[in-house]
N, C-alpha and C positions, 0 to 999 in steps of 0.2 A: 133786842134787835141787832142784827149783825151789821156793822158799818163797813163801807167799802174802803179799801186802802190800795195804795200803789206799791207794787213789788218791783224791785230792781234785781236782775240776775245776770250772772256771767255764764255764757254757754260755750261748751266745747263740742265740736262735731267733726266727723270725717265726711268730707264733701263728696267722696267718690260715688255714693249711691243717690245723690240728689241732683236735681236740675236747678241748682242755685238756691239762694235763700228765699227769695220772694215767693209768696203763695201763687200757685197756678191751678187752674181747674183740673187739668188732665195730667199733671205730672207730680211726682213726689218732691217736695221741697222742705227745707228746714223749717220755715215759718209754718207751713201746713201741719207738720208733725208736732211742733211745739204747741200750737193752738189746740190741736186735737187732744193732746195729753192734758194740758191745763184745764180745758173745758170739761174733760171727763172727771177730773179730781174735784172741781168745785160745782159740778152739775149746772153749768151755765155756759153760754157762748162767750168766749174770751178772745179778744184780738190783742196782738202784741205789736210793739214798736221796737225797732232795732236801730243800733248805731250806724249800721251800714248793710248793704246787700252784696253778698259775695256771689261770684259766678259759679256756674256748674263745675264741679270738680275741685273747687277751692275749699280749703279747710279752715277751721278756727279753733284757737285755744282761749281767746278772750273776747268773743262777741258779747255785747251787752244789750239786754232787752229790758223792756218795762211793760207792765200790764196791770190792770185793776181787777181786784177780786173782792167778793163779799164772802168771807170765810172766817170761821173762828179758829182755824188751824194755826198753830204757831209757825213761825218762819221755818224752823228746822224740820218740823213735821210736814209742812207743805212742800219743801224741797224734796224730801224723801218720797213723798207720795207722787209727785210729778215725775221724778226719775224712774219710779216703778212702772209708770205708764209709757215711758219713752223707749224707743228701740235702742239697740246696742251702739248705734253710731251717733247718738246725741245724748248729752248729759248737762244738767245744770251743776256747775262747779261751785257757785256761790249764790245765795239768795237772801234778801233782807227787805223789810218794809222801808220805804224811803218817802221823801216829801212828795206831795201830790203834784207838784209842778215839774217834777223831773222828766226830762225828755232825752232819751239816749242819743239821738242824733244831734239835736240842736244844742245840747249842753256840752257835748264833747269838744275838747280843745285840740286833740290830735288822735291819729290812729297809727299803729305800728304794724307793718307787714314784714314777714320774712320769707325769702325764697331760698330753696335748697337745691343745689346742683350736685349730683353724684359723679365723682371722678374716679371711682374704683376701677381696678384692672378689668373686671367683668361686671356687667350690669346685675344689679340685685333684683331678684324676683320679688322679695318681700317689700322692697322699697319702691316698687314700680309706681305706686299711687302716692308717693310722698316726695319724689324728687325727679328732676330732669336729668336723665343720664346722658353725659357727654364724654366720650372716650378721648377726644382730642385734648391735649394739654392746654390749659388756659393760663395766661400770664396774669396772676393776681395783682401784681403791682400796677400794671396798666389799668386793670379794672378798678382799682381803688382811686387812681388819679381821675379816671373817667367819671366815677361816681360823684366826685367833688363838683362836677359841672351842674349837677342837679340841685345842689344846695342853694337855698334862697327862694325868692319869689319869682316865678316865671309863668309865661303863658305856655301851658302844656298841651296845646291843641295838636301838636305833632305826635303826641304820645297817647292819643285816644282815638276812638272811632265812633261813627254814628253822629246824630245831631246832638250837640251839646249847647249849654247856655254859657255861663262864665267859665272859661277854661284856665283861669289864673289860680295857681295853687302855691302854697309855701311849704317847702321841704326843710324841716328843721334838723334832721340828722340822716346820715347815710353811711353805712358801714359794710365792708366786705372782708370776710376772714375765712381761713381754712381751718377745719376741724376734722382730723382724721382724713378719710377719703372724700370729704364733702367740702364744697364752698358754699358759704352762707352770705346772702345779700339781704340787708335789713334797711328799711327806710321808714322814717317817721315824717308825717306831714299833717297839716290841718285837715285835709280831706283829699280824696283821690278820685280821679275820673275813671270812666269805664276802661278797663284793661290797662290803665296807666302803669302800674307796677310791672306787669308782665312785659310790656313794651320797653320799659326802662331796662329790665333784666336782659332782654334779647339784645339790646345794643351793647350792654356791658360785656356780654358773651362774645359778640362780634369783635369788640375791642380786644378782649382777651385772646381771641383766636388770631389776631393780627390782620383781620380783613376790613377793619374800620379804624379811622383816625379819631382821636379824642375830640379834635376840633369839629368833627361832623356832628357831635352831640350839641356842641355850642351853637352851631349853625341851625340845627333843627329847632332848638328852643327859641332862637332869635327870629327865624322865618315863620315858624308855626305850620310849615308845609307837611302834610301827612305823607306825601310820597317819599319824604326823606326817612321815614320810620315805617317800614313795611312788615317787619317780623314781630312775632308775639310769642313769648315763652309759654310752654304748656301750663295749663291750670293746676295740674297735680302737685307741682312743687311749691305752691303758694299757700301761706297760712296767715290769717289775721291773728296776730299775737296779743294785741292789747288795744284798748280804747282808754285814753286818758281824760280825766275831768278836773275841773278847778280845785276840788277838794282833795288835795294831794295826799292827805293822811288817810283817805278812804281805803278800805281793803280792796276796792275795785281797781285801785291803781297799783296793787301789789304786782310786781313785775313777773312776767312769765319768761323774761329774757334770761340768758346765761349770765347770771349776776346782773346787776343794774348797769355796770360799766362795761358794756360789750365791746367798747373800743379797745379795751385791754387785750382782746383776742386778736386784734388786727396784726399783732406782731408774730402770731403763730403761722408757721409755714408748713 
């Protein structure tokens, strides 16, 4: 008799062709594609749980999912079989049997997002779905100083939209660096609100352009007034890089960052 087991997997996807992660009846979503592929392989209806839900157009290198299957397939064979049923814009990068109590969302201790801004002399056609093209020069030193305002535990009500519950979040790390013609903004927090990262990036860009004072970010966090934060960076520049868990030696915590110590890049101009 085949026993049921819990599978934990890391997913990479190009969000361009999806209406977000969460399953929808009338739209193509990452969750829908994954569940269809897994169900086809194990010949049973399978639902997945994810560490978070990305918006339409947002990408992922380190999304983490879990699901239960009754299958005699070994982990490596199961991974190859599922990938063979997935379209070219989604893939399982890692897969392993895990404890039955594992919950990708509830067990996560932090998430890491990275935003890319293209500052090339001319906009790149091939990068149009991977970065926000801004031709105007940005003052990266001012952007770094502004990013420090987000560190710590704050009420991020001003940096979200729609009806929310608890809007307090803890930002553990925030980095801004230049690599070639691109500026990268990376942030790690215990969790994120709807469009929180994209609104943070939009304010950093305004500071970099010189049309916003750093103190205005401090005021927005203190007041929580959404009228103080009205812009939102495009979705295409954002990628969910990693989800961290307490088992730090787990291969699911292997960094997708540029080295683990990405702060070393902050000196690059």
